[in-house]
Backbone as JSON Lines, residues from 0, in Angstrom:
{"i":0,"aa":"M","n":[-22.38,17.09,-8.44],"ca":[-22.84,15.93,-7.74],"c":[-21.79,16.34,-5.87]}
{"i":1,"aa":"S","n":[-22.79,15.62,-5.11],"ca":[-22.03,15.7,-4.4],"c":[-21.15,14.98,-3.62]}
{"i":2,"aa":"N","n":[-20.57,15.7,-2.11],"ca":[-18.87,15.29,-2.11],"c":[-19.48,13.92,-1.07]}
{"i":3,"aa":"V","n":[-18.61,12.84,-1.82],"ca":[-19.34,11.5,-0.94],"c":[-17.42,11.19,-1.45]}
{"i":4,"aa":"S","n":[-17.68,10.1,0.38],"ca":[-15.79,9.44,0.16],"c":[-15.53,8.34,0.9]}
{"i":5,"aa":"Y","n":[-14.71,7.85,-0.13],"ca":[-14.86,6.19,0.64],"c":[-13.65,5.99,1.7]}
{"i":6,"aa":"L","n":[-13.51,4.89,1.86],"ca":[-11.95,5.35,3.06],"c":[-12.29,2.92,3.2]}
{"i":7,"aa":"S","n":[-10.96,2.91,3.48],"ca":[-10.2,1.83,2.84],"c":[-9.23,1.66,4.41]}
{"i":8,"aa":"V","n":[-8.75,0.65,4.03],"ca":[-7.87,0.5,5.08],"c":[-6.76,-0.51,4.14]}
{"i":9,"aa":"G","n":[-5.41,-0.34,4.1],"ca":[-4.5,-1.24,3.36],"c":[-3.23,-1.68,3.77]}
{"i":10,"aa":"R","n":[-2.38,-3.2,4.56],"ca":[-2.14,-3.18,4.53],"c":[-1.05,-4.71,4.35]}
{"i":11,"aa":"R","n":[0.07,-4.36,5.23],"ca":[1.52,-4.71,4.42],"c":[2.64,-4.54,5.06]}
{"i":12,"aa":"K","n":[3.14,-6.16,4.98],"ca":[3.87,-6.19,6.24],"c":[3.69,-5.85,8.37]}
{"i":13,"aa":"N","n":[4.41,-4.7,8.31],"ca":[3.77,-3.59,9.69],"c":[4.05,-2.36,9.7]}
{"i":14,"aa":"A","n":[3.18,-1.99,7.77],"ca":[2.67,-0.9,7.51],"c":[1.2,-0.95,7.87]}
{"i":15,"aa":"V","n":[-0.02,0.15,8.07],"ca":[-1.3,0.57,8.21],"c":[-1.13,1.69,7.03]}
{"i":16,"aa":"A","n":[-2.46,1.37,5.63],"ca":[-2.45,2.48,5.1],"c":[-3.82,2.69,5.39]}
{"i":17,"aa":"K","n":[-4.04,3.96,6.06],"ca":[-5.87,4.39,5.29],"c":[-5.78,5.54,4.4]}
{"i":18,"aa":"A","n":[-6.38,4.98,3.37],"ca":[-6.97,5.69,1.97],"c":[-9.0,6.08,1.99]}
{"i":19,"aa":"K","n":[-8.14,7.84,1.54],"ca":[-10.01,8.12,1.67],"c":[-9.77,8.88,0.09]}
{"i":20,"aa":"I","n":[-11.16,7.95,-0.81],"ca":[-11.01,8.73,-2.08],"c":[-12.46,10.15,-2.49]}
{"i":21,"aa":"S","n":[-12.2,11.54,-2.5],"ca":[-13.22,12.19,-1.91],"c":[-13.16,13.0,-3.89]}
{"i":22,"aa":"D","n":[-14.75,13.39,-4.1],"ca":[-15.02,14.3,-4.92],"c":[-13.93,14.97,-5.24]}
{"i":23,"aa":"G","n":[-12.97,15.42,-6.13],"ca":[-11.73,17.23,-6.6],"c":[-11.14,17.56,-8.42]}
{"i":24,"aa":"S","n":[-10.27,16.87,-7.71],"ca":[-9.41,16.97,-9.55],"c":[-8.42,16.34,-9.13]}
{"i":25,"aa":"G","n":[-7.97,15.11,-9.21],"ca":[-6.76,14.36,-9.16],"c":[-5.94,14.43,-8.12]}
{"i":26,"aa":"K","n":[-6.41,14.85,-7.77],"ca":[-4.7,15.49,-6.32],"c":[-4.08,14.09,-5.94]}
{"i":27,"aa":"I","n":[-3.88,14.16,-4.89],"ca":[-3.03,12.74,-4.78],"c":[-2.47,13.26,-3.4]}
{"i":28,"aa":"V","n":[-2.78,12.87,-2.76],"ca":[-1.71,13.93,-1.18],"c":[-1.35,12.18,-0.28]}
{"i":29,"aa":"I","n":[0.01,12.17,0.44],"ca":[0.24,11.5,1.0],"c":[0.59,11.79,2.29]}
{"i":30,"aa":"N","n":[0.83,11.69,2.99],"ca":[1.03,11.89,4.85],"c":[1.35,13.11,4.72]}
{"i":31,"aa":"D","n":[0.6,14.31,4.07],"ca":[0.19,15.34,3.53],"c":[1.73,16.18,3.0]}
{"i":32,"aa":"K","n":[1.93,15.49,2.36],"ca":[3.28,15.46,1.05],"c":[2.35,15.0,-0.53]}
{"i":33,"aa":"T","n":[2.82,15.96,-0.75],"ca":[2.56,14.95,-2.31],"c":[2.9,13.95,-2.6]}
{"i":34,"aa":"V","n":[2.88,13.03,-4.07],"ca":[3.36,11.1,-3.97],"c":[5.23,11.92,-3.82]}
{"i":35,"aa":"G","n":[5.34,12.66,-4.71],"ca":[7.41,12.88,-4.92],"c":[7.5,13.17,-4.14]}
{"i":36,"aa":"E","n":[6.88,13.56,-3.11],"ca":[7.64,14.34,-2.21],"c":[7.85,13.76,-1.0]}
{"i":37,"aa":"Y","n":[6.89,12.81,-0.92],"ca":[7.32,10.98,0.13],"c":[7.63,10.64,0.05]}
{"i":38,"aa":"F","n":[8.02,9.88,-1.4],"ca":[8.77,8.7,-1.57],"c":[10.45,9.36,-1.91]}
{"i":39,"aa":"G","n":[9.66,10.39,-2.62],"ca":[11.65,10.6,-3.06],"c":[11.72,10.77,-4.48]}
{"i":40,"aa":"G","n":[12.79,10.2,-4.14],"ca":[13.64,9.43,-5.62],"c":[12.73,8.29,-5.9]}
{"i":41,"aa":"L","n":[12.09,7.11,-5.33],"ca":[12.06,5.85,-5.94],"c":[10.99,5.62,-6.08]}
{"i":42,"aa":"E","n":[11.52,5.87,-7.75],"ca":[10.12,5.24,-8.6],"c":[9.54,4.07,-8.71]}
{"i":43,"aa":"R","n":[10.61,3.4,-8.59],"ca":[9.5,1.83,-8.15],"c":[8.0,1.69,-7.42]}
{"i":44,"aa":"L","n":[8.59,2.04,-6.11],"ca":[7.82,2.25,-4.76],"c":[6.85,3.71,-4.87]}
{"i":45,"aa":"K","n":[6.56,3.5,-5.8],"ca":[5.72,5.77,-6.1],"c":[4.88,4.68,-7.78]}
{"i":46,"aa":"K","n":[5.33,3.93,-8.09],"ca":[4.77,3.61,-9.45],"c":[3.83,2.29,-8.19]}
{"i":47,"aa":"L","n":[5.17,1.36,-7.33],"ca":[4.05,0.13,-6.24],"c":[2.81,0.67,-5.88]}
{"i":48,"aa":"A","n":[2.9,1.57,-5.21],"ca":[2.12,2.83,-4.48],"c":[0.84,3.15,-5.22]}
{"i":49,"aa":"L","n":[1.0,3.25,-6.31],"ca":[-0.43,3.73,-7.47],"c":[-0.68,3.23,-8.32]}
{"i":50,"aa":"K","n":[0.06,2.39,-8.36],"ca":[-1.07,0.98,-9.49],"c":[-2.18,1.32,-9.82]}
{"i":51,"aa":"P","n":[-3.1,0.72,-8.36],"ca":[-4.93,0.79,-9.11],"c":[-4.84,1.26,-9.4]}
{"i":52,"aa":"L","n":[-5.32,3.02,-9.31],"ca":[-5.25,4.34,-9.73],"c":[-4.61,3.97,-11.6]}
{"i":53,"aa":"E","n":[-4.14,3.75,-11.59],"ca":[-3.07,2.94,-13.39],"c":[-4.18,2.59,-13.33]}
{"i":54,"aa":"V","n":[-4.33,1.13,-12.73],"ca":[-5.15,0.57,-13.39],"c":[-7.28,0.73,-13.56]}
{"i":55,"aa":"W","n":[-7.16,1.55,-12.59],"ca":[-9.26,1.56,-13.0],"c":[-8.27,3.77,-13.61]}
{"i":56,"aa":"K","n":[-8.99,3.56,-15.4],"ca":[-9.14,4.42,-14.87],"c":[-9.83,6.55,-14.77]}
{"i":57,"aa":"G","n":[-10.78,5.86,-14.04],"ca":[-11.46,7.16,-13.23],"c":[-11.25,8.33,-12.16]}
{"i":58,"aa":"M","n":[-9.19,8.25,-11.8],"ca":[-9.0,8.86,-12.26],"c":[-9.1,10.92,-11.48]}
{"i":59,"aa":"K","n":[-9.37,11.27,-12.86],"ca":[-9.24,12.65,-13.32],"c":[-9.9,13.8,-11.97]}
{"i":60,"aa":"S","n":[-11.35,12.54,-11.68],"ca":[-11.97,13.65,-11.44],"c":[-11.91,12.85,-9.2]}
{"i":61,"aa":"Y","n":[-11.14,12.8,-9.2],"ca":[-11.6,12.08,-8.04],"c":[-9.65,13.05,-6.6]}
{"i":62,"aa":"D","n":[-9.98,13.25,-5.49],"ca":[-8.79,13.18,-5.36],"c":[-8.65,12.15,-4.21]}
{"i":63,"aa":"V","n":[-7.41,11.74,-3.53],"ca":[-6.64,11.1,-2.63],"c":[-6.25,11.14,-1.27]}
{"i":64,"aa":"Y","n":[-6.82,11.19,-0.01],"ca":[-6.23,11.22,0.88],"c":[-5.09,10.37,1.15]}
{"i":65,"aa":"V","n":[-4.47,10.17,1.37],"ca":[-3.42,9.48,2.31],"c":[-2.99,9.33,3.56]}
{"i":66,"aa":"N","n":[-3.06,7.9,5.11],"ca":[-2.91,8.4,5.86],"c":[-1.56,7.03,5.97]}
{"i":67,"aa":"V","n":[-0.33,7.6,6.07],"ca":[0.01,5.28,6.06],"c":[1.3,5.89,7.56]}
{"i":68,"aa":"G","n":[1.17,4.62,8.65],"ca":[3.02,4.77,9.2],"c":[3.26,2.84,9.29]}
{"i":69,"aa":"G","n":[4.08,2.47,10.19],"ca":[4.37,2.13,10.69],"c":[5.46,1.58,9.84]}
{"i":70,"aa":"G","n":[6.78,-0.48,9.76],"ca":[7.45,0.01,8.85],"c":[7.63,0.57,8.19]}
{"i":71,"aa":"G","n":[8.39,0.11,7.28],"ca":[9.76,1.04,6.54],"c":[8.48,1.34,4.9]}
{"i":72,"aa":"I","n":[10.05,2.45,4.07],"ca":[9.01,2.62,3.64],"c":[8.35,1.66,2.05]}
{"i":73,"aa":"S","n":[9.04,0.68,2.26],"ca":[8.64,-1.11,1.05],"c":[7.18,-0.73,1.72]}
{"i":74,"aa":"G","n":[7.04,-2.07,2.8],"ca":[5.52,-1.94,2.92],"c":[4.83,-0.68,2.69]}
{"i":75,"aa":"Q","n":[4.63,0.18,3.79],"ca":[4.04,1.82,3.6],"c":[3.66,1.64,1.99]}
{"i":76,"aa":"A","n":[4.61,1.11,1.05],"ca":[4.24,0.6,-0.64],"c":[3.12,0.29,-0.66]}
{"i":77,"aa":"G","n":[3.38,-0.79,-0.14],"ca":[2.72,-1.74,-0.28],"c":[1.3,-1.51,-0.09]}
{"i":78,"aa":"A","n":[1.25,-1.11,1.09],"ca":[0.36,-1.01,2.27],"c":[-1.11,0.53,1.42]}
{"i":79,"aa":"I","n":[-0.16,1.57,0.33],"ca":[-0.79,1.79,0.17],"c":[-1.37,1.81,-0.91]}
{"i":80,"aa":"S","n":[-1.52,0.65,-2.02],"ca":[-1.13,0.23,-2.82],"c":[-3.09,-0.91,-2.71]}
{"i":81,"aa":"H","n":[-2.54,-1.57,-1.55],"ca":[-3.96,-2.33,-1.12],"c":[-5.06,-1.77,-0.71]}
{"i":82,"aa":"S","n":[-4.83,-0.76,0.38],"ca":[-5.51,0.63,0.34],"c":[-7.17,1.09,-0.42]}
{"i":83,"aa":"L","n":[-5.76,2.28,-1.54],"ca":[-6.2,2.6,-2.94],"c":[-6.61,1.12,-3.51]}
{"i":84,"aa":"A","n":[-6.18,-0.33,-3.52],"ca":[-7.45,-0.64,-4.2],"c":[-8.24,-1.19,-3.37]}
{"i":85,"aa":"R","n":[-8.96,-1.69,-2.33],"ca":[-9.99,-1.34,-2.02],"c":[-11.0,-0.1,-1.72]}
{"i":86,"aa":"A","n":[-10.53,0.52,-1.6],"ca":[-10.97,2.08,-1.99],"c":[-11.91,2.55,-3.52]}
{"i":87,"aa":"I","n":[-11.18,1.62,-4.22],"ca":[-11.55,1.83,-5.81],"c":[-12.61,1.1,-5.75]}
{"i":88,"aa":"L","n":[-13.02,0.32,-5.27],"ca":[-13.43,-0.82,-5.25],"c":[-15.53,-0.88,-4.44]}
{"i":89,"aa":"Q","n":[-15.04,-0.17,-3.41],"ca":[-15.51,0.73,-2.57],"c":[-16.38,1.3,-4.0]}
{"i":90,"aa":"L","n":[-16.24,3.0,-4.93],"ca":[-15.96,3.81,-5.38],"c":[-16.17,3.37,-6.35]}
{"i":91,"aa":"N","n":[-16.38,2.02,-7.34],"ca":[-16.74,1.61,-8.66],"c":[-16.38,-0.18,-8.98]}
{"i":92,"aa":"E","n":[-18.09,-0.5,-8.53],"ca":[-17.42,-2.31,-8.48],"c":[-17.44,-2.91,-9.91]}
{"i":93,"aa":"P","n":[-17.51,-2.14,-11.36],"ca":[-17.6,-2.44,-12.92],"c":[-15.87,-3.23,-12.75]}
{"i":94,"aa":"S","n":[-14.81,-2.08,-12.08],"ca":[-13.39,-2.1,-11.2],"c":[-12.39,-3.5,-10.92]}
{"i":95,"aa":"K","n":[-13.55,-4.53,-10.87],"ca":[-13.1,-5.67,-9.16],"c":[-12.36,-6.96,-9.84]}
{"i":96,"aa":"A","n":[-12.68,-7.02,-10.94],"ca":[-12.23,-8.48,-11.85],"c":[-10.98,-7.51,-12.52]}
{"i":97,"aa":"A","n":[-11.0,-6.43,-12.84],"ca":[-8.94,-5.38,-13.74],"c":[-8.19,-6.05,-12.4]}
{"i":98,"aa":"L","n":[-8.91,-4.97,-10.96],"ca":[-8.14,-5.57,-10.01],"c":[-7.65,-7.16,-9.0]}
{"i":99,"aa":"K","n":[-8.28,-7.33,-9.58],"ca":[-8.14,-8.7,-8.93],"c":[-7.28,-9.2,-9.98]}
{"i":100,"aa":"K","n":[-6.85,-8.29,-11.38],"ca":[-5.79,-10.02,-12.44],"c":[-4.73,-9.2,-11.71]}
{"i":101,"aa":"E","n":[-4.99,-7.84,-11.47],"ca":[-3.24,-7.73,-10.99],"c":[-2.83,-7.92,-10.0]}
{"i":102,"aa":"G","n":[-3.42,-8.44,-9.44],"ca":[-3.31,-9.04,-7.8],"c":[-3.78,-7.68,-6.49]}
{"i":103,"aa":"L","n":[-4.08,-7.08,-6.79],"ca":[-3.51,-6.02,-6.24],"c":[-4.58,-5.81,-4.83]}
{"i":104,"aa":"L","n":[-5.83,-6.66,-4.79],"ca":[-6.71,-6.84,-3.81],"c":[-6.28,-8.05,-2.76]}
{"i":105,"aa":"T","n":[-4.91,-8.8,-3.02],"ca":[-4.54,-9.55,-2.32],"c":[-3.98,-8.49,-1.01]}
{"i":106,"aa":"R","n":[-4.63,-9.82,0.0],"ca":[-3.63,-9.05,1.87],"c":[-2.01,-9.59,0.94]}
{"i":107,"aa":"D","n":[-1.02,-9.46,1.54],"ca":[0.01,-9.46,1.01],"c":[0.75,-10.24,2.68]}
{"i":108,"aa":"S","n":[0.55,-11.85,3.21],"ca":[1.09,-11.03,4.72],"c":[1.85,-12.14,4.74]}
{"i":109,"aa":"R","n":[2.92,-11.78,3.97],"ca":[3.98,-11.85,4.3],"c":[5.28,-11.09,5.47]}
{"i":110,"aa":"M","n":[5.21,-11.78,6.44],"ca":[6.47,-11.46,7.8],"c":[6.86,-11.15,7.54]}
{"i":111,"aa":"V","n":[8.06,-10.69,8.51],"ca":[9.22,-10.91,9.44],"c":[9.26,-11.92,10.09]}
{"i":112,"aa":"E","n":[10.36,-12.91,10.35],"ca":[10.1,-14.49,11.38],"c":[10.47,-13.64,12.34]}
{"i":113,"aa":"R","n":[10.21,-14.4,13.44],"ca":[10.41,-14.01,15.04],"c":[11.84,-14.91,14.98]}
{"i":114,"aa":"K","n":[12.84,-13.76,15.74],"ca":[14.04,-14.58,16.17],"c":[14.0,-15.95,17.12]}
{"i":115,"aa":"K","n":[14.68,-17.16,17.0],"ca":[14.17,-18.15,18.07],"c":[15.85,-17.97,18.84]}
{"i":116,"aa":"S","n":[15.9,-18.09,19.81],"ca":[16.17,-18.71,21.11],"c":[17.3,-19.37,20.79]}
{"i":117,"aa":"G","n":[18.11,-18.74,21.27],"ca":[19.64,-19.8,21.01],"c":[19.97,-20.11,19.32]}
{"i":118,"aa":"R","n":[19.33,-18.99,18.84],"ca":[20.05,-19.18,18.26],"c":[20.44,-16.89,18.25]}
{"i":119,"aa":"P","n":[21.54,-16.79,16.54],"ca":[21.64,-15.11,16.25],"c":[21.03,-14.27,15.67]}
{"i":120,"aa":"K","n":[19.88,-15.15,14.16],"ca":[19.44,-14.74,13.98],"c":[17.69,-15.7,13.88]}
{"i":121,"aa":"A","n":[16.84,-14.93,12.51],"ca":[15.54,-16.37,12.66],"c":[16.15,-18.17,12.69]}
{"i":122,"aa":"R","n":[16.65,-17.47,11.22],"ca":[17.51,-18.98,10.61],"c":[18.77,-19.2,11.13]}
{"i":123,"aa":"K","n":[19.17,-18.33,11.21],"ca":[20.73,-18.77,11.09],"c":[21.22,-19.21,12.37]}
{"i":124,"aa":"R","n":[21.65,-20.35,12.68],"ca":[22.76,-20.98,13.6],"c":[24.35,-19.52,13.61]}
{"i":125,"aa":"F","n":[25.16,-20.66,14.65],"ca":[25.87,-19.91,14.95],"c":[27.35,-20.92,15.63]}
{"i":126,"aa":"Q","n":[27.93,-20.89,15.02],"ca":[29.04,-22.25,14.28],"c":[29.53,-23.17,14.88]}
{"i":127,"aa":"F","n":[29.49,-24.02,14.46],"ca":[29.05,-25.4,14.33],"c":[31.21,-25.64,15.06]}
{"i":128,"aa":"S","n":[31.31,-26.85,15.73],"ca":[32.57,-27.2,16.68],"c":[32.48,-28.1,16.67]}
{"i":129,"aa":"K","n":[32.91,-29.29,16.35],"ca":[32.75,-30.58,16.4],"c":[34.04,-31.06,18.17]}
{"i":130,"aa":"R","n":[35.37,-30.18,17.32],"ca":[35.58,-30.78,19.62],"c":[36.43,-28.68,19.66]}
């Protein structure tokens, strides 16, 4: 087996994740840490981030290296999921239907709405006084 690697980028909110899938033994590393160390006790985020690997069954013979930054931990989990799904698509084209069915290939474009002038937050208004 030649050492071929597949690179992809995933985004969610302000987080950007770069994933690399290469031949190996099933090791998953995020920012030089194991998945458990990176997400701590946040099982929900760990499951969200690794969902593409669950959908795709051929994980045992590949290593996954992810570099993620920007945003918060939740956005980073979404970005990791998106980048892994795109890397798996390069590696294994027939898995596209399963990944698409789970909604893993779609970029979630929801962002924080900007604060408007004359208001305390994006939509909140100052208290109205009649007199």
